[in-house]
DOGUKE-384292 format. One record per residue: x, y, z of N, C-alpha, C in turn. Coordinates in pm, whole numbers, padded with zeros to 5 digits, always signed. Layout:
% residues N
XYZXYZXYZ ...
***
This chain:
% residues 77
-07930-01817+00290-07882-01904+00164-07870-02037+00216 -07899-02137+00128-07887-02276+00147-07827-02339+00025 -07759-02460+00048-07700-02526-00059-07799-02643-00112 -07810-02652-00237-07882-02765-00300-07801-02837-00410 -07825-02949-00429-07735-03043-00515-07783-03011-00650 -07682-02970-00742-07716-02949-00877-07698-03075-00967 -07575-03158-00941-07563-03277-01018-07462-03353-00942 -07462-03492-00968-07358-03575-00899-07214-03583-00993 -07117-03576-00934-06994-03598-00991-06911-03719-00959 -06992-03820-00917-06925-03947-00882-06820-04003-00981 -06859-04005-01113-06775-04057-01220-06642-03977-01236 -06663-03846-01229-06538-03745-01238-06444-03767-01119 -06518-03793-01001-06432-03788-00875-06342-03942-00884 -06424-04035-00938-06360-04167-00947-06241-04167-01044 -06256-04093-01153-06158-04074-01247-06026-04014-01181 -06058-03891-01109-05963-03805-01065-05871-03899-00977 -05927-03985-00895-05868-04077-00802-05825-04208-00864 -05846-04229-00981-05801-04357-01040-05889-04492-00999 -06010-04455-00967-06096-04567-00918-06204-04594-01012 -06282-04710-00999-06392-04735-01076-06519-04771-00991 -06634-04776-01053-06753-04812-00979-06738-04951-00927 -06676-05036-00988-06651-05168-00942-06560-05172-00805 -06470-05084-00814-06376-05077-00690-06463-05037-00574 -06551-04926-00593-06639-04884-00482-06737-04987-00429 -06780-05070-00526-06872-05190-00489-06808-05281-00395 -06681-05317-00439-06600-05416-00381-06573-05361-00232 -06523-05239-00224-06490-05178-00095-06599-05147+00004 -06701-05103-00050-06816-05064+00037-06925-05178+00051 -06936-05261-00052-07056-05358-00048-07177-05298-00101 -07183-05157-00153-07301-05093-00224-07297-05161-00364 -07435-05200-00390-07473-05263-00511-07420-05180-00638 -07376-05233-00741-07330-05158-00861-07445-05083-00912 -07562-05143-00921-07686-05066-00972-07720-04945-00907 -07702-04950-00749-07730-04833-00682-07624-04728-00710 -07497-04772-00717-07386-04678-00747-07410-04600-00879 -07458-04686-00981-07488-04625-01117-07606-04526-01097 -07714-04552-01016-07818-04467-00993-07773-04331-00940 -07667-04339-00832-07611-04208-00790-07538-04138-00897 -07448-04211-00978-07375-04137-01069-07463-04068-01176 -07574-04128-01218-07665-04093-01313-07766-03979-01262 -07751-03958-01135-07846-03865-01068-07996-03899-01058 -08010-04047-01069-08145-04083-01030-08174-04112-00901 -08075-04102-00819-08094-04114-00670-07981-04033-00601 -08025-03976-00484-07925-03898-00418-07875-03972-00293 -07743-03962-00268-07681-04040-00154-07720-03973-00014 -07759-04059+00062-07758-04006+00202-07629-03959+00251 -07616-03866+00355-07473-03816+00396-07379-03937+00439 -07437-04031+00512-07361-04147+00553-07302-04224+00432 -07384-04233+00327-07344-04317+00204-07231-04228+00134 -07244-04090+00119-07149-04011+00069-07026-04012+00145 -07016-04014+00262-06901-04040+00339-06842-04162+00315 -06916-04277+00318-06866-04406+00298-06784-04426+00160 -06856-04373+00053-06815-04378-00081-06670-04281-00091 -06680-04165-00034-06554-04079-00031-06448-04156+00024 -06469-04219+00142-06363-04271+00220-06292-04401+00138 -06397-04467+00056-06361-04576-00039-06272-04519-00152 -06291-04415-00204-06230-04341-00303-06088-04314-00263 -06076-04233-00167-05953-04188-00116-05967-04142+00016 -05881-04150+00109-05889-04078+00253-05885-03931+00232 -05842-03865+00134-05826-03733+00116-05961-03679+00034 -06041-03768-00009-06167-03725-00074-06273-03676+00019 -06319-03548-00005-06414-03488+00073-06555-03528+00011 -06645-03567+00098-06770-03616+00053-06849-03494-00035 -06821-03374-00023-06884-03271-00083-06832-03263-00238 -06726-03346-00260-06664-03344-00397-06761-03430-00491 -06844-03509-00432-06925-03600-00515-07049-03529-00584 -07075-03401-00548-07186-03334-00605-07135-03187-00643 -07203-03128-00751-07181-02989-00773-07286-02927-00703 -07258-02826-00629-07359-02764-00531-07397-02623-00595 -07516-02571-00574-07553-02440-00600-07612-02383-00479 -07599-02253-00456-07678-02180-00342-07783-02110-00392 -07886-02118-00307-08008-02057-00331-08049-01969-00217 -08106-01850-00235-08148-01765-00113-08258-01819-00049 -08270-01809+00085-08377-01840+00165-08506-01764+00134 -08608-01809+00118-08738-01729+00097-08774-01666+00233 -08815-01556+00222-08866-01466+00345-09015-01492+00363 -09065-01510+00479-09201-01522+00490-09259-01592+00601 
***
């Protein structure tokens, strides 16, 4: 079994922790357009970026919260 990203939850996580995209831009220096691409699912964050954004949101935020994950079986062969 492996995990694959189903969709980005960035905006939901920001709301949960009381932050905005602008807050993340100011804290991380990541361009607002790029943050928007992540939130809309047009681009997938590298792991380092997800960790950076999660830490900017809240020290208790787990980077895995930024996406909805689904499991798929490994193909045999």
